[in-house]
C-alpha positions, 0 to 999 in steps of 0.5 A, a space after each residue: 420103107 425109106 423114110 423113118 417112122 417118127 420122121 412123118 410122123 414129124 411131117 403129118 403134123 406139120 402140115 395139120 394131120 394131129 391123128 392118123 392111124 398107122 396105116 394109113 400113115 405108112 399107107 401114105 409114106 410107101 406111096 410118096 416113096 413110090 411118087 418121088 422114085 418114079 420122079 427121080 428116075 425120069 429127072 435121071 433120064 432127062 439128065 442122060 437125056 441131055 448128057 449128063 450125070 448130075 440131075 438138076 432142078 430143071 431135069 425135076 420139073 420136066 420129069 414133073 411134066 411128063 409124069 402129069 405129077 
């Protein structure tokens, strides 16, 4: 897991999840990481297609559209 457990617990609490089992928190963290990695890989492809090495906000938007996220 890339995210630290304490950081993710703060994230959960901030959005109203006061009590979450460790298993559920770990599952959700892994799911979010998988989606973020998928999105970043697609955004990188979009940037490269535009002949850039820097990923811009527009690349992330296009990647979300391409991936239906």
